[in-house]
Structure formats: structure tokens, C-alpha cells
C-alpha positions in Angstrom: 1.2 41.0 -34.7 4.8 39.9 -34.2 5.2 36.8 -31.9 8.0 38.5 -29.9 5.5 41.1 -28.6 2.9 38.6 -27.5 2.0 38.1 -23.9 1.7 34.5 -24.7 5.4 33.9 -25.4 5.7 31.3 -22.7 2.7 29.5 -24.2 4.5 29.3 -27.5 7.7 28.2 -25.8 5.9 25.3 -24.1 4.0 24.4 -27.3 7.2 24.4 -29.3 8.9 22.1 -26.7 6.7 19.2 -28.0 8.3 17.8 -31.2 6.3 17.6 -34.3 4.4 14.4 -35.2 3.9 11.5 -32.7 0.7 10.3 -34.3 -3.0 11.4 -34.1 -5.6 9.0 -32.7 -9.1 10.2 -31.9 -10.6 7.1 -30.3 -12.5 6.5 -27.0 -10.3 5.9 -24.0 -7.3 7.9 -25.5 -6.7 11.1 -23.4 -4.8 12.6 -26.3 -2.3 14.3 -24.0 1.5 14.2 -24.8 2.3 13.8 -21.2 0.6 12.6 -18.0 -1.2 15.6 -16.5 -1.1 15.7 -12.7 -1.9 18.2 -10.0 -1.3 18.2 -6.3 0.1 14.7 -6.5 -2.9 13.3 -8.3 -3.3 12.2 -11.9 -5.8 14.2 -13.9 -5.2 12.4 -17.2 -2.9 9.5 -18.2 -0.6 10.1 -21.1 -2.3 9.4 -24.3 -1.5 6.7 -26.8 -1.0 9.6 -29.2 -2.2 13.2 -29.2 -5.5 14.9 -30.1 -6.1 18.6 -30.4 -7.7 19.3 -27.0 -5.2 17.0 -25.2 -2.2 18.9 -26.7 -3.6 22.4 -25.9 -4.7 21.3 -22.4 -1.1 20.0 -21.6 0.3 23.4 -22.7 -2.3 25.4 -20.8 -1.8 23.4 -17.5 2.0 23.8 -17.7 1.8 27.6 -18.3 -0.9 28.0 -15.7 1.4 26.3 -13.1 4.4 28.4 -14.1 2.4 31.6 -13.7 0.9 30.5 -10.4 -2.6 30.5 -11.7 -3.4 27.2 -10.1 -2.2 28.1 -6.6 -5.0 27.5 -4.2 -7.0 25.4 -6.6 -8.2 22.0 -5.6 -7.9 18.7 -7.5 -11.6 18.6 -8.1 -11.5 22.1 -9.7 -8.7 21.0 -12.1 -10.6 17.9 -13.0 -13.7 20.0 -13.8 -11.5 22.3 -15.8 -10.2 19.4 -17.9 -13.7 18.2 -18.7 -14.8 21.7 -19.7 -11.7 22.1 -21.8 -12.7 18.9 -23.7 -16.3 20.2 -24.1 -17.6 17.3 -22.1 -20.1 19.4 -20.1 -23.3 20.8 -21.4 -22.2 24.4 -20.7 -18.8 24.2 -22.3 -19.5 22.1 -25.4 -19.5 25.1 -27.7 -16.7 27.3 -26.4 -14.6 24.7 -24.6 -11.3 26.4 -23.6 -12.9 29.9 -23.4 -15.5 28.7 -20.9 -13.0 26.6 -19.0 -10.5 29.4 -18.2 -13.2 31.8 -17.2 -15.0 29.3 -15.0 -11.7 28.4 -13.2 -10.8 32.1 -13.0 -7.4 31.7 -14.7 -8.2 33.5 -18.0 -10.6 35.5 -20.1 -12.4 35.7 -23.4 -10.7 37.8 -26.1 -12.2 39.4 -29.2 -10.7 38.1 -32.5 -9.3 41.6 -33.3 -7.4 41.7 -30.0 -6.0 38.2 -30.2 -2.3 37.6 -30.0 0.1 34.7 -30.6 -0.1 32.3 -27.6 -3.9 32.7 -27.2 -6.0 29.6 -27.3 -8.7 29.2 -30.0 -11.7 26.8 -30.4 -13.2 26.9 -33.8 -15.8 25.0 -35.7 -15.9 24.1 -39.4 -18.9 24.0 -41.8 -18.3 20.3 -42.0 -19.3 20.0 -38.4 -15.9 19.2 -36.9 -14.2 21.4 -34.2 -10.6 22.1 -33.4 -8.7 23.3 -30.3 -5.5 25.2 -31.3 -2.9 27.7 -30.2 -2.8 30.8 -32.3 0.5 31.5 -34.1 -0.8 34.4 -36.3 -3.7 35.6 -38.2 -3.6 35.4 -42.0 -4.7 38.8 -43.5 -5.8 40.1 -46.8 -5.1 43.8 -46.3 -6.8 44.7 -43.0 -9.2 41.7 -43.2 -8.5 38.5 -41.2 -9.1 35.6 -43.7 -7.5 32.7 -41.8 -5.2 31.6 -39.0 -1.9 29.8 -38.6 -1.9 27.6 -35.5 -0.1 24.8 -33.7 -2.1 21.8 -32.6 -2.5 18.1 -33.1 -4.3 16.9 -36.2 -4.4 14.0 -38.7 -2.9 16.1 -41.5 0.3 16.5 -39.6 0.2 13.0 -38.1 0.1 14.5 -34.6 1.6 17.8 -33.4 2.4 20.4 -36.0 1.7 23.8 -37.5 -1.1 24.3 -40.0 -3.0 27.1 -41.8 -6.8 27.2 -42.3 -9.1 29.8 -43.8 -12.5 31.2 -42.9 -15.5 30.0 -44.9 -16.4 33.6 -45.9 -12.9 34.5 -47.1 -13.1 35.2 -50.9 -11.3 32.6 -53.1 -9.9 30.7 -50.1 -12.3 27.7 -50.0 -12.1 27.8 -46.2 -14.2 25.8 -43.8 -13.6 27.7 -40.5 -16.8 29.4 -39.3 -15.9 33.0 -38.2 -19.1 33.2 -36.1 -18.1 30.1 -34.2 -14.4 31.0 -33.5 -13.8 31.5 -29.8 -10.5 33.0 -28.4 -9.3 33.0 -24.8 -6.1 34.1 -23.0 -4.6 32.9 -19.8 -4.1 35.6 -17.1 -0.6 37.0 -16.9 -0.1 36.1 -13.3 -2.0 34.8 -10.2 -4.8 37.0 -8.8 -3.8 40.2 -7.1 -4.2 38.8 -3.7 -2.0 35.8 -4.4 0.5 37.9 -6.3 0.9 40.3 -3.3 1.1 37.6 -0.7 3.1 34.7 -2.3 6.3 36.6 -3.1 6.2 38.2 0.3 5.9 34.7 1.9 8.8 33.4 -0.1 10.9 36.4 1.0 10.0 35.9 4.6 11.0 32.2 4.5 14.3 33.1 2.8 15.0 35.5 5.6 14.1 33.0 8.2 10.9 34.8 9.3 8.9 31.6 9.6 6.4 32.9 12.2 5.4 35.8 10.0 5.1 33.6 6.9 3.0 31.1 8.9 0.7 33.9 9.9 0.1 35.0 6.3 -0.4 31.4 5.1 -3.0 30.7 7.9 -4.9 33.7 6.7 -5.3 32.1 3.3 -6.6 28.8 4.6 -10.4 28.8 4.5 -10.9 25.8 6.8 -7.9 24.7 8.9 -9.7 21.5 10.0 -9.7 20.2 6.4 -6.9 17.9 5.1 -3.8 19.5 3.7 -4.7 20.0 0.0 -4.7 23.7 -0.9 -1.5 25.4 -1.9 -1.4 27.6 1.2 -2.0 24.6 3.5 0.8 22.6 1.8 3.2 25.6 2.2 2.3 25.8 5.8 2.9 22.1 6.3 6.3 22.4 4.5 7.4 25.1 7.0 6.4 22.7 9.8 8.6 20.0 8.2 11.5 22.3 7.8 11.3 23.2 11.5 11.3 19.4 12.2 14.4 18.8 10.1 16.2 21.8 11.5 15.3 21.2 15.2 18.6 21.1 17.0 19.9 23.9 19.2 23.6 25.0 19.4 23.9 23.3 22.8 22.5 20.0 21.5 24.8 19.9 18.5 27.9 20.8 20.5 27.1 18.0 23.0 26.7 15.5 20.1 30.1 16.6 18.6 31.8 16.3 21.9 30.8 12.7 22.2 33.4 12.0 19.5 35.6 15.2 19.7 35.7 16.0 23.4 37.7 19.2 23.0 35.3 20.7 20.4 34.3 24.3 21.2 31.7 26.8 20.2 34.4 28.6 18.1 35.0 25.3 16.2 31.2 25.1 15.5 31.1 28.6 14.2 34.0 27.9 11.9 32.6 24.7 10.6 29.2 26.3 10.1 30.6 29.3 8.2 32.3 27.0 5.7 29.1 25.0 5.2 30.2 21.8 6.9 27.8 22.1 9.8 24.3 22.4 8.2 22.1 25.1 9.7 19.6 27.8 9.0 18.2 30.8 10.8 14.6 30.4 11.9 12.9 33.3 13.6 16.3 34.8 14.6 17.7 31.6 16.0 20.3 29.3 14.5 18.8 25.9 14.2 20.8 22.8 13.0 19.9 20.0 10.7 19.0 16.8 12.6 21.8 14.9 10.8 24.3 17.8 10.9 26.8 16.1 13.2 27.1 12.8 11.2 27.4 14.9 8.0 30.1 17.0 9.6 32.4 14.0 9.9 31.8 13.3 6.2 32.4 16.9 5.1 35.3 18.0 7.3 38.7 16.4 7.4 39.7 18.1 10.6 36.9 16.6 12.6 37.7 13.2 11.2 41.3 13.5 12.4 40.2 14.7 15.9 37.5 12.0 16.2 38.3 9.6 19.1 35.8 6.9 18.1 35.1 5.6 14.6 31.8 4.2 13.3 31.6 0.5 12.9 31.8 -0.9 9.3 28.8 -3.0 8.2 31.1 -5.8 7.2 29.8 -6.2 3.6 32.5 -5.7 1.0 30.6 -4.4 -2.0 33.6 -4.2 -4.3 34.6 -7.8 -3.5 31.0 -8.8 -4.2 31.1 -7.1 -7.6 34.4 -8.8 -8.4 32.6 -12.1 -7.9 29.6 -11.0 -10.0 32.0 -10.0 -12.9 33.7 -13.4 -12.7 30.3 -15.3 -12.7 29.0 -13.2 -15.6 31.8 -14.5 -17.8 30.7 -18.1 -17.3 27.1 -17.7 -18.4 25.3 -16.7 -21.6 22.5 -14.6 -20.2 22.6 -11.4 -18.1 21.4 -13.0 -14.8 23.7 -14.4 -12.1 23.8 -14.9 -8.4 20.0 -15.3 -7.7 19.0 -14.3 -4.1 15.7 -15.2 -2.5 14.3 -12.4 -0.3 11.8 -12.9 2.5 10.7 -9.5 3.8 8.3 -8.5 6.6 7.2 -4.9 6.8 5.1 -3.5 9.7 3.5 -0.1 10.2 1.7 1.1 13.4 0.2 4.4 14.4 1.6 5.7 17.7 -0.6 5.3 20.7 -2.6 8.4 21.9 -2.5 10.0 18.5 -5.1 12.8 18.6 -6.9 11.5 15.5 -7.6 8.1 17.0 -11.3 7.9 17.7 -14.0 5.3 17.1 -15.4 5.5 13.6 -12.4 7.2 12.1 -11.1 5.8 8.8 -7.5 4.6 8.8 -5.8 4.2 5.4 -2.3 2.9 4.8 -0.1 2.2 1.8 2.9 -0.2 2.3 5.7 -1.1 -0.2 5.3 -4.2 -2.4 7.8 -5.6 -4.9 7.5 -5.2 -8.7 7.9 -8.1 -11.1 10.6 -6.4 -13.2 13.6 -7.6 -15.2 15.8 -9.4 -12.7 13.2 -9.3 -9.9 10.8 -12.2 -10.2 8.7 -14.8 -8.5 6.9 -12.3 -6.2 4.6 -14.0 -3.8 2.5 -12.6 -1.0 2.9 -14.8 2.1 0.5 -13.0 4.4 -1.0 -9.6 5.2 -2.3 -8.4 8.6 -5.1 -7.7 8.5 -6.1 -10.0 5.6 -7.4 -8.5 2.4 -4.8 -5.9 1.6 -5.2 -4.6 -2.0 -2.1 -5.0 -4.1 -1.6 -2.4 -6.9 -1.2 -4.0 -10.3 2.3 -4.7 -11.4 4.0 -1.9 -13.3 2.4 0.9 -11.4 4.9 3.7 -10.8 4.7 3.0 -7.0 3.7 -0.6 -6.2 1.8 -0.7 -2.9 -0.4 -2.9 -0.8 -3.3 -0.9 0.6 -5.2 -1.3 3.9 -8.3 0.5 5.0 -10.2 0.0 8.2 -12.6 1.7 10.6 -11.1 2.3 14.0 -13.3 0.6 16.7 -11.2 1.4 19.8 -9.1 4.5 20.2 -7.1 2.7 22.8 -5.9 0.2 20.1 -3.8 2.1 17.5 -4.2 0.6 14.0 -1.4 -1.4 12.6 -0.8 -3.4 9.5 1.9 -5.7 8.1 2.8 -7.5 5.0 5.2 -10.5 4.4 6.3 -11.4 0.9 9.1 -13.1 -1.0 10.8 -12.7 -4.3 14.0 -13.6 -6.2 16.4 -11.0 -7.5 19.4 -11.8 -9.6 22.4 -9.6 -10.4 21.9 -8.1 -13.8 25.1 -8.3 -15.8 24.6 -7.8 -19.6 27.6 -7.9 -21.8 27.9 -4.3 -23.0 29.9 -3.3 -26.0 30.1 0.3 -27.2 30.6 -0.9 -30.8 27.2 -2.7 -30.7 25.2 0.4 -29.7 22.3 1.2 -32.0 21.3 4.8 -32.8 18.2 6.3 -31.1 14.9 6.8 -32.9 14.6 10.4 -31.7 11.0 10.6 -32.9 9.9 7.7 -30.7 7.7 8.2 -27.7 10.2 6.7 -25.4 13.0 9.0 -26.5 10.9 12.1 -26.3 9.5 11.3 -22.9 12.8 10.3 -21.2 15.0 13.1 -22.6 12.5 15.8 -21.7 12.4 18.2 -18.7 10.1 17.3 -15.9 9.8 20.2 -13.5 10.5 20.8 -10.7 13.3 18.2 -10.4 14.5 17.8 -14.0 15.1 21.3 -15.5 17.5 22.1 -18.3 18.9 25.5 -17.1 21.7 27.0 -19.1 24.2 25.8 -16.4 22.9 22.2 -16.7 23.1 22.2 -20.4 26.6 23.7 -20.3 27.8 21.1 -17.7 26.4 18.2 -19.6 28.3 19.4 -22.7 31.5 19.8 -20.7 31.2 16.3 -19.2 30.3 14.5 -22.5 32.6 16.6 -24.7 32.7 15.3 -28.3 31.5 11.8 -27.4 28.5 10.7 -29.4 28.2 7.1 -28.4 25.3 6.9 -25.8 26.9 4.2 -23.7 30.2 6.2 -23.5 28.3 9.4 -22.8 26.5 7.8 -19.9 29.7 6.4 -18.4 31.2 9.9 -18.5 28.2 11.3 -16.6 28.2 8.4 -14.1 31.9 8.9 -13.3 31.4 12.7 -12.9 28.5 12.3 -10.5 30.3 9.6 -8.5 33.3 11.9 -8.1 31.7 15.3 -7.7 28.4 14.8 -5.9 29.3 13.2 -2.6 26.9 11.3 -0.4 25.5 12.8 2.8 22.5 12.4 5.0 19.7 14.4 3.4 16.7 16.5 4.3 13.3 15.0 3.6 12.6 15.3 -0.1 9.4 17.2 0.4 11.3 20.3 1.6 13.8 20.2 -1.3 12.3 22.3 -4.2 14.5 20.7 -6.9 16.6 17.6 -6.1 19.0 17.9 -9.0 19.5 21.6 -8.5 20.3 21.0 -4.8 22.8 18.3 -5.7 24.5 20.4 -8.3 24.7 23.5 -6.1 25.9 21.8 -2.9 27.8 19.0 -4.7 26.4 16.8 -1.9 23.3 14.8 -1.5 22.0 11.3 -0.7 21.2 8.6 -3.2 18.0 10.2 -4.5 19.7 13.5 -5.0 22.7 11.9 -6.7 20.4 9.8 -8.9 18.3 12.8 -10.0 21.5 14.7 -10.9 22.5 11.7 -13.0 19.1 11.5 -14.7 19.0 15.2 -15.4 22.5 15.3 -16.9 21.8 12.2 -19.0 18.6 13.7 -20.4 20.3 17.0 -21.1 22.9 15.0 -23.1 20.3 13.2 -25.1 20.4 9.9 -23.2 16.9 8.7 -22.0 17.0 8.2 -18.2 14.5 7.6 -15.4 14.1 7.0 -11.7 14.0 3.6 -9.9 14.0 3.0 -6.2 13.1 0.8 -3.2 15.5 -0.8 -0.8 19.1 -2.1 -0.7 19.1 -5.5 1.0 22.7 -6.5 1.2 23.7 -8.5 4.3 24.0 -6.4 7.5 23.3 -3.2 5.6 19.7 -2.8 4.4 18.2 0.6 3.9 16.0 2.7 1.7 17.8 3.4 -1.6 17.3 5.2 -4.9 19.1 4.5 -8.2 18.4 5.1 -11.9 18.0 3.6 -15.3 19.2 4.7 -18.8 18.2 3.4 -22.2 20.7 2.2 -24.8 19.7 -0.1 -27.7 20.0 -3.0 -28.2 20.0 -3.8 -24.4 17.1 -1.5 -23.5 16.8 -0.1 -20.0 20.0 -0.5 -18.0 20.4 0.1 -14.3 22.8 2.7 -12.8 23.7 3.5 -9.2 25.6 6.7 -9.2 25.4 6.8 -5.3 27.4 3.6 -4.8 29.3 4.8 -7.8 32.7 4.0 -9.3 34.5 1.3 -7.3 38.2 1.5 -6.5 39.7 -1.4 -8.5 42.2 -2.0 -11.4 39.6 -3.9 -13.5 37.4 -1.4 -15.4 34.6 -3.9 -15.5 34.6 -3.7 -11.7 35.1 0.1 -11.5 32.2 0.9 -13.8 30.0 -2.1 -12.9 27.2 -0.1 -11.5 26.7 1.8 -14.7 24.8 -0.7 -16.8 24.8 -3.6 -14.2 23.3 -4.2 -10.8 23.9 -6.3 -7.8 21.1 -8.7 -6.5 20.6 -7.1 -3.1 17.7 -4.9 -4.2 14.0 -4.6 -3.6 12.5 -2.7 -6.5 9.3 -0.9 -5.5 9.2 2.2 -7.7 9.6 2.6 -11.4 9.1 6.4 -11.3 8.9 9.2 -8.8 6.1 11.6 -7.8 3.2 9.6 -9.2 -0.3 9.0 -7.6 -0.7 6.1 -5.3 -3.3 3.4 -5.8 -5.9 4.3 -4.6 -5.0 8.1 -4.6 -4.1 9.7 -1.4 -6.4 12.6 -0.3 -3.9 14.8 1.6 -0.4 16.0 0.8 2.0 13.0 1.1 4.7 12.6 3.7 7.0 11.8 0.8 5.5 13.3 -2.4 8.4 12.1 -4.6 9.6 8.7 -3.4 7.7 5.7 -1.8 9.6 3.4 0.6 8.4 3.8 4.2 4.7 4.0 3.4 2.0 6.6 3.7 -0.8 6.9 6.3 -4.1 8.8 6.6 -6.8 9.1 9.1 -10.1 10.6 7.9 -8.2 12.1 4.9 -5.5 13.7 7.1 -1.9 12.8 6.5 0.1 11.3 9.4 3.7 12.5 9.0 6.9 10.6 9.8 7.2 10.4 13.6 3.5 9.9 14.0 3.8 6.2 13.2 6.4 3.5 13.5 7.7 1.1 10.9 9.8 -2.1 10.9 11.6 -3.7 8.0 13.1 -7.2 8.4 14.8 -9.0 5.5 16.2 -12.5 5.2 18.3 -13.3 2.1 19.3 -16.8 0.8 21.6 -17.4 -2.1 20.1 -19.9 -4.6 21.9 -22.2 -6.9 22.7 -20.8 -10.3 
């Protein structure tokens, strides 16, 4: 039974991706999973303090099922039930666990022991009364007789994840404990159901060809109840097509008119030439060329000819960021600690549903999540001044997305619901004194290192091209701080800023940035994170708003980890500054200015409380999220206002 011939090769690949060890802790409250398990934007299980057998095998099974498309069309409640059955927490699954779970969800089947293959999942029981959930690596045989099994799981004897061999209780001379009669084997299906398999690729092909109307027709046929909130895979895909149409909504005539406002002599021939070289963003939808809503402003960033022909130039915001960084560098040399230039922020954020929205009716439930600041590192003294209405629920500090949540019953459809929050906080510039000679080596077995140097599909994926590029950028450098600087400089130079599509319609942010060599701050930041992780430097997402005078906006940046300083900020979007002093040039790799509102410590995590429907922004959280009766209200169906006042405090 050679592993190479197994239909479960992808199961083994995923299982091997988790390093050995990591601790074993079978205690109440510990999920036992090596990662946070989520589905459709909701958390199924939090990451465990350490692993247990069923937590490890569940994580592998969920990942493989997602890759094979086996969970397409499933609902969150189905996956939650699947998890409980996998753990044997239900009366009907407490004996066979994984075997019952996969058959009940319809993503796998029971397998006879004689037909089992590497990559199959096994639940066995011992004569001692204990049970174990494992991934089969091979049977141990004595001639033609199976006498034991080699498996990968999490157990006390390997201090967490590892490979082990056990024998059956009736194997002569082996002193085994595994009960052959209570050994249950199951296998995940090879692909999604025949119906899904036949439709899904055809839909993807139709979308790629621009045949949106036909794709929408097929998707609608897969939606059982169109009146339900957007939760199912088919409903989400249909919604994404609607969002693509919204982002690519401009006609040729509209775009030409916009261009001629700054370049009066621009022609259709110019447009065709700029479109053909990729400088005027468009796509074909149902046989018609449709242009990106920000195509014209991006054209002037991409195309030198249009900049030269432009008769009017955009106004500068008047804030000299490089000069500000020069001052921060100077101040940092006068103090012992890393904090300088404290700035008090007072922010008011308002959100209101647009009048005459069709879901406004008496008795409907309005729910809204607004941004709220984290207490984190250089951001402190957070205080709620007021909320409207009173009683907004603030998520606990440290949540991946920190929100203030409002819920109310609509009494009068003529009065659209609105909510607002006003808060204050102090943010200082973060200016640690970094020295490559002081860098400490990583503990590569630590939970932090394993988590933040790992892939996280779909936006952090180590393709061969990504690995090759990371190696080219880093070269022979081994110092983590120097490696990160090289990556920071490369992204700053090679992935240029542009106005971006909504993130929900970008399948992979880092892949998009690397392919186009263009993207906004979130795309640039995700490229930085991906390359850092591929180079063995822990990195993660951070975001919120930039609040510099006369130039506030939503903004994303990153963090990377280097001991002894810990997590350090990096803003590859604002990037390398033009200056003779290297401390100024590379300031934003390891340091940060004070004009920030930190809201998010991660991306793509559930809100508090969880949202029912597919989010307007499933990755980031800055503008807020809105639902009425569980139905998402997308951008454009509600208005928001952000007002910030900053005051420099004495050092």
C-alpha cells in the first residue's frame, strides 16, 4: 500500500504541513485544534492551547474538504454539527466519530479495513477504554495479516503532533491494545457531488469568458430559497458577480468623458491603446467592455503619456510625510523609550441606512457594526465619549476586529435607522532603536513562529513562484531584520499603489499584487506578509485608518516579528522615503508614525457578535457592516461619515 498511490495524498500533505510536537493537552475548554477553524466567515472552533487527536484530524479534514469543494453549498450550522459529531459529542456519533460525521454531512464514506489507504481517517478504541482519532499512514502486516497501524495524530507520547505505531489486541506477541472490532475507517470523497462538479467549473469558465448572465442563471438554479440571506456558496457567488458588475460599471462613453475633463484631445483610439497595454482597467461582461469605476484616476498613475497631456493636476494634501518622519527620527534620539510625538485623537463615526431602502419596514431588525479603537502598543487611553443610540456593545479589546455593535427594531419605515459613535485615544509614534547585531534567533518550534510563518489560504499561499521570489529578494541574508528590510524595499519599489477593487471580488490579494505589480495598501501589505512568511519571518495584518492632518482615509499595514523587540510595524504602501538618511528612508519598516487608528489586528475573522450574511468586506473592517433581518446591506445602500480631530500633546 504505497503512499504515492493513495487517493489521500492531499490529506497526507496537509497533515505533514503541521510540524511535530507543540504540546498535548486534553482539558475542558481546549478545542485541541492547531489553527482556528472557520467557515463562511464564522468561527467554528478557536485555536487550541495545544492539540488533541480529534482537533488535529478535524483541522486536516476541513482543509482538505475545502480544497476539494466538498463543503460548497453547506451552511455554517451543518459544519458546526459536523464538528460535534467528529468529536463524538452527539449520542449517534460517540462510537464511530469521524466515520459518522463524514457520511452524515455527505462528504465521505465508511471504508472496510482491508480497503483502507494512506490518508484515510481512523477512529479506534483500546482495551483500556481510551479512544483515538488518527490519519492512517500504513498498516503493519505480518505476512498477509494486519497486526497494527502506523498513523499521524496528536498524543501525549509525542508531546503533540507526531507519527506513532500501535498494534491490535489480538496480534500474537505484540501486546497491543487496539480493538480490531472497534476500529472505524472513513475516506473523504474525491471531489464535490456530481451536480456541483458539473456546474461549478462551467460557472467559473463562463465568468472567465465574461458570460455573467449565463453564470447567474446557473447559480440561481442552485439556490433553494432566494429570499434567504446570502449564506450558501451559490448565493455568495451570485452576490460576487453583482459586486463585480458594480465595480466595473462604466461605459466607454462615460470613461472617455472623464478622461477628456483633464485631457481634452483624448480619443477612442487613445482609450483602446491604453486599455490594450493594461493601463485602463476593464473587463468584458456579456459581450460589452465595462470599465473599472476608478479606471480614469488609475490611468494617470499608470501611464506617463496621459500625465504629460493632463491640463489640470490634482491638489496635494499639504502634509509632508517625509518631513514628519525626519522630525520623528530626531525626537527618537532624545528619549530612552520607543514612544515619541503623542497625538490625541477625537473621532466621530456615523452610519445611516439610505431612505426608502426596500428592507425598511416596521418590526425589521437592524444590526450594525462600527469601528472602535484597540488598546495596543502605542495606541492607549481609549475612551468612549458617547454612542447614538446609547448602549452600543463594545467588543473586548484584542478581538481581531474591534467593533461597537448596535441592534434595534425599526418602528417607522419612514425614519431610516442610523447610529454613531464618538471616542478618543492617544497614539504615539513608535520608534524603537533597532540594531541587526542585537537580533535574537527564532524559536522555530514556538506556536507564534509556526502560526505566522504558515500559509493561510486564499490570500497567503506559497506557490513555487512565491518561494522562488522570496529567495531571490532575500538572497544569502539570514538576519531576520535585514531579510525584512529587503522585502520591504522590494514591495515598495515593485508593487505600486493604485485605487483597488473591493476586496471581496479579489480571490487572492497577494497573488493579485504580485501578478499586476499594482495594488492598494491592503494588496501591498498582503504581498509583504506573504513574502516575509515564505522567507521565514513571522508577519501578520494590521489595519484601520490613517489620520494625518488633511489626509485621513482607510488604511492597511503589517507587522513582523523580530526578537528582542517583538512585533514591529511596517507600512510597505507608504514605503521607502526619498531621503539621504537611511533612518528616514526605511523608517516605516520597524517604526510607525502617530497618525493611525488601529482597529484590526488580523483579517477575515468573525465579528462580535457574528454576522449572519456574507459581509460587504469579508477580509478587512473599516467602514462597518450592516444587516436588516439577517440580509447584508452592501456599500452604497448606506452612508457613513468619518470626522477626526488631532491634537499634539506634550512629550
